[in-house]
C-alpha positions as CSV (number, residue, x, y, z in Angstrom):
1,M,0.1,0.0,0.1
2,N,2.8,2.6,0.9
3,L,4.5,1.7,-2.5
4,F,1.5,2.5,-4.3
5,V,0.9,5.7,-2.4
6,L,4.4,7.0,-3.2
7,L,3.9,6.2,-7.2
8,Q,0.8,8.4,-7.3
9,A,2.5,11.4,-5.4
10,P,3.1,14.3,-7.2
11,T,6.9,15.0,-8.0
12,G,6.7,18.8,-7.3
13,V,8.1,19.5,-10.8
14,G,5.4,21.5,-13.0
15,G,6.8,20.0,-16.2
16,S,10.0,19.1,-17.8
17,F,12.2,21.0,-20.3
18,L,11.3,18.4,-22.9
19,S,7.8,17.7,-22.2
20,G,5.7,21.1,-22.4
21,G,7.9,23.1,-20.1
22,G,7.1,26.0,-22.3
23,G,7.8,28.4,-19.2
24,T,11.1,26.9,-18.7
25,I,12.3,27.7,-22.5
26,L,10.6,31.3,-22.1
27,M,12.6,31.9,-18.7
28,M,15.9,30.9,-20.5
29,V,15.4,33.1,-23.6
30,A,14.4,36.1,-21.1
31,M,17.7,35.4,-19.0
32,F,19.7,35.3,-22.2
33,A,18.0,38.7,-23.5
34,I,18.9,40.1,-20.1
35,I,22.5,39.0,-20.0
36,Y,23.0,40.2,-23.8
37,F,21.6,43.5,-23.1
38,F,23.2,44.6,-20.0
39,M,26.3,42.9,-20.2
40,I,27.6,41.7,-23.7
41,R,26.2,44.7,-25.9
42,P,27.8,47.4,-23.7
43,Q,31.2,45.8,-23.6
44,N,31.1,45.5,-27.6
45,K,30.3,48.9,-27.9
46,K,33.2,50.2,-25.4
47,Q,35.5,47.7,-27.3
48,K,34.6,49.3,-30.8
49,E,35.2,52.8,-29.3
50,I,38.6,52.0,-28.1
51,Q,39.5,50.4,-31.5
52,N,38.4,53.6,-33.2
53,F,40.3,55.8,-30.7
54,R,43.6,53.7,-31.4
55,K,43.0,54.1,-35.0
56,S,42.7,57.7,-34.8
57,L,45.8,58.4,-32.9
58,E,48.1,61.1,-34.3
59,A,51.5,62.8,-33.7
60,G,51.4,65.5,-30.9
61,Q,48.6,64.0,-29.0
62,K,48.6,63.6,-25.4
63,V,47.9,60.2,-24.1
64,I,48.0,57.6,-21.0
65,T,49.0,54.2,-21.3
66,A,47.6,51.5,-19.5
67,G,50.5,51.5,-17.0
68,G,49.7,55.2,-16.2
69,V,52.6,56.7,-18.1
70,H,51.6,60.2,-19.6
71,G,53.4,61.4,-22.7
72,K,53.1,63.0,-25.9
73,I,52.8,61.0,-29.1
74,K,55.8,61.5,-31.5
75,E,55.4,59.1,-34.3
76,V,52.7,56.4,-35.0
77,K,53.5,53.3,-36.9
78,E,51.5,50.2,-37.8
79,D,51.3,48.3,-34.5
80,S,53.4,50.6,-32.2
81,V,53.8,54.3,-31.1
82,I,56.9,56.3,-29.9
83,L,55.8,58.3,-27.0
84,E,57.9,61.2,-25.6
85,I,57.6,61.1,-21.8
86,A,60.1,63.9,-21.0
87,E,62.2,66.0,-23.0
88,N,64.4,63.9,-25.2
89,V,63.0,60.8,-23.4
90,R,61.2,58.5,-25.9
91,I,60.0,55.0,-25.5
92,K,58.3,52.7,-27.8
93,I,55.0,51.0,-26.9
94,D,52.3,49.0,-28.4
95,K,49.3,50.6,-29.6
96,S,47.2,48.5,-27.6
97,S,48.5,49.8,-24.4
98,I,47.3,53.2,-25.0
99,F,44.3,53.6,-22.5
100,A,42.9,57.1,-23.1
101,A,43.8,60.9,-24.4
102,A,45.2,62.7,-21.5
103,S,42.4,65.4,-22.1
104,D,39.5,62.9,-21.7
105,A,41.3,61.4,-18.5
106,N,41.4,64.8,-16.9
107,Q,38.0,65.6,-17.8
108,A,36.8,62.5,-16.1
109,N,38.8,63.2,-12.8
110,A,37.1,66.5,-12.6
111,K,33.9,65.4,-12.3
């Protein structure tokens, strides 16, 4: 008798994923949409802005590297930049290590 009662007891699950669990699929789609619009999309947008900034680098522009070094661009090459950090002190750095324009960073600090 006890086995018969256990077999008839509800499982507590409203439906499985494959057998008519439309709510589960809807919930998964909603979670993916939330992740996409709040995490993935803004990150891709920011990466494109950084790429465009690095493509538009010009000689004479003041920049800040990812390591915090402030300097003025003297020469722009295909994948590197010659940066003057003091009078007659120049270093060669990779373009990808340039973080921001110095004027942009100063405006952000002023806020």
